[in-house]
C-alpha positions as CSV (number, residue, x, y, z in Angstrom):
1,M,-7.2,18.3,4.2
2,K,-4.9,17.4,1.3
3,T,-2.0,15.0,2.0
4,A,1.5,15.0,0.5
5,L,4.1,12.3,0.3
6,T,7.7,13.6,-0.2
7,F,11.0,11.8,-0.7
8,S,14.4,12.3,-2.3
9,G,16.1,10.2,-4.9
10,S,19.2,10.4,-2.8
11,I,19.8,8.6,0.5
12,R,23.2,10.1,1.1
13,K,23.9,11.9,4.3
14,G,24.0,15.7,3.8
15,S,22.2,15.4,0.4
16,V,21.1,18.8,-0.9
17,N,18.1,17.1,-2.3
18,K,17.0,16.0,1.1
19,T,17.3,19.7,2.0
20,L,15.0,20.5,-0.9
21,Q,12.6,17.8,0.3
22,A,12.6,19.3,3.9
23,Y,12.0,22.8,2.4
24,M,9.1,21.6,0.3
25,D,7.7,19.8,3.4
26,R,7.7,23.1,5.3
27,K,6.1,25.0,2.4
28,L,3.4,22.4,1.8
29,A,2.6,22.3,5.6
30,E,2.4,26.2,5.6
31,A,-0.2,25.8,2.7
32,G,-2.3,23.5,5.0
33,V,-1.2,20.2,3.6
34,A,-0.5,17.2,5.9
35,V,3.0,16.1,4.9
36,N,4.4,12.5,5.1
37,S,8.1,12.8,4.5
38,V,9.8,9.4,3.9
39,D,13.4,8.2,3.2
40,L,13.9,5.7,0.5
41,S,16.4,3.8,2.6
42,D,13.3,2.6,4.6
43,F,12.0,0.9,1.4
44,P,14.8,-1.5,0.4
45,M,14.2,-3.2,-3.0
46,P,16.4,-5.4,-5.1
47,I,17.3,-4.3,-8.6
48,F,14.1,-4.8,-10.6
49,N,14.0,-8.2,-12.5
50,E,10.8,-9.6,-14.0
51,D,12.0,-13.1,-12.9
52,L,11.2,-12.0,-9.3
53,E,7.5,-11.5,-10.2
54,P,4.9,-12.5,-9.1
55,D,6.2,-14.3,-6.0
56,G,9.3,-12.2,-5.2
57,V,7.8,-8.6,-5.2
58,P,9.4,-6.8,-2.4
59,E,7.1,-5.8,0.5
60,A,8.7,-2.3,0.3
61,A,7.3,-1.9,-3.3
62,V,3.8,-2.8,-2.2
63,R,4.0,-0.4,0.8
64,M,5.4,2.4,-1.4
65,A,2.7,1.9,-4.0
66,E,0.0,2.1,-1.3
67,L,1.6,5.4,0.0
68,W,1.4,6.8,-3.6
69,R,-2.2,5.8,-3.9
70,S,-3.2,7.3,-0.5
71,H,-1.7,10.8,-1.0
72,D,-3.1,13.7,-3.0
73,I,0.4,15.1,-3.7
74,I,3.7,13.5,-4.3
75,F,6.9,15.6,-4.4
76,I,10.1,14.0,-5.6
77,A,13.5,15.7,-5.0
78,S,15.8,14.2,-7.6
79,P,19.5,14.5,-7.9
80,E,21.0,14.2,-11.4
81,Y,23.5,11.5,-12.3
82,N,25.2,12.1,-15.7
83,G,22.2,14.0,-17.0
84,G,19.8,11.2,-15.8
85,L,18.1,9.8,-12.7
86,T,19.7,8.1,-9.8
87,P,19.6,4.3,-10.0
88,L,17.7,4.3,-6.6
89,L,14.9,6.5,-8.1
90,V,14.7,4.5,-11.3
91,N,14.4,1.2,-9.4
92,T,11.8,2.7,-7.0
93,I,9.6,4.0,-9.9
94,T,10.0,0.7,-11.8
95,W,8.9,-1.5,-8.8
96,V,6.1,0.9,-8.0
97,S,4.9,0.9,-11.6
98,R,4.4,-2.9,-11.5
99,Q,1.8,-2.7,-8.6
100,R,-1.9,-2.8,-9.3
101,P,-4.1,-0.8,-9.3
102,S,-1.8,1.9,-10.7
103,P,-0.3,4.1,-8.1
104,F,0.2,7.0,-10.5
105,R,-3.4,7.9,-11.3
106,H,-4.5,9.7,-8.1
107,A,-1.9,12.3,-6.9
108,N,-0.5,15.5,-8.5
109,F,3.3,15.1,-8.8
110,G,5.9,17.8,-8.3
111,I,9.5,17.3,-9.2
112,G,12.6,19.2,-8.4
113,G,16.3,18.9,-7.8
114,V,19.4,20.6,-6.6
115,S,22.9,20.1,-8.1
116,S,26.3,21.6,-8.0
117,G,26.0,22.7,-11.7
118,K,24.3,25.8,-13.0
119,Y,21.7,23.7,-14.9
120,G,20.3,22.4,-11.6
121,T,19.2,18.9,-12.6
122,I,17.0,20.2,-15.5
123,W,18.2,17.3,-17.8
124,G,17.4,14.7,-15.2
125,L,14.1,16.3,-14.4
126,S,13.1,16.1,-18.0
127,H,13.7,12.4,-17.9
128,L,11.7,12.1,-14.7
129,R,8.8,14.1,-16.1
130,E,8.7,11.9,-19.2
131,S,8.9,8.6,-17.2
132,L,6.2,9.6,-14.8
133,T,3.9,10.9,-17.6
134,K,4.2,7.7,-19.5
135,V,2.9,5.7,-16.6
136,G,-0.1,8.0,-16.1
137,A,1.1,10.6,-13.5
138,L,0.0,14.2,-13.7
139,V,3.2,16.2,-13.2
140,V,2.6,19.9,-12.5
141,P,4.2,22.3,-15.0
142,T,6.7,24.1,-12.7
143,L,10.1,22.4,-12.4
144,L,12.5,23.2,-9.6
145,G,15.9,22.9,-11.2
146,I,18.2,24.6,-8.7
147,G,21.9,25.2,-9.0
148,P,24.6,25.7,-8.2
149,A,23.8,24.3,-4.8
150,D,26.6,26.2,-2.9
151,Q,25.0,29.5,-3.9
152,A,21.3,28.5,-3.6
153,L,20.9,27.8,0.1
154,D,21.6,29.6,3.3
155,D,22.9,28.0,6.5
156,K,19.3,27.1,7.6
157,G,18.5,25.2,4.4
158,D,16.4,28.0,3.0
159,F,16.7,29.1,-0.6
160,V,18.0,32.6,-1.1
161,E,17.3,33.5,-4.7
162,P,14.0,35.3,-5.2
163,A,13.3,33.5,-8.4
164,I,13.6,30.1,-6.8
165,I,11.4,31.1,-3.8
166,K,8.8,32.3,-6.3
167,K,9.0,29.0,-8.3
168,V,8.5,27.0,-5.0
169,E,5.4,29.1,-4.2
170,Q,4.1,28.5,-7.8
171,M,4.7,24.7,-7.4
172,V,2.9,24.6,-4.1
173,T,-0.1,26.5,-5.7
174,E,-0.1,24.0,-8.6
175,L,0.2,21.0,-6.3
176,T,-2.7,22.1,-4.1
177,T,-5.1,23.4,-6.8
178,F,-4.7,21.1,-9.8
179,S,-7.3,18.4,-10.1
180,R,-7.2,15.0,-11.6
181,G,-10.9,15.5,-12.6
């Protein structure tokens, strides 16, 4: 059975990206994937600084890197801040990227985000795709840029637009069938 690790680049209560994470958790589980959904607030890390290495590497970075290495699929729900990524997500990826062996070379990565704007985190997701690819991650082609958030979800946290539902199905197919070789 394939395994998936999911998390959101937001730890804010009521985050629509946590809602996206939960939705992807359900869809991956329906596809027969064992899902491990985590919250980045359970992985506290100081702002990355090379002066902290090698003796001051946070235990949370080591644990997160091991989770990345031990799952077949990683899904990241990413908010967009000023057209880029959240500081929390940038810091997490930076710390994880410093761990050896590389935590980016096993899993298939899926990325998505929900925002209040009509572009639905597309700018931030392009930054995320580029960053992940540069460190060796295989990011599946489908992007889930969803917005505006107030029109995208129903009261149960399900997406209502047929095109978004189809994109989620496509991403689940890609995440479960693509191979690292």
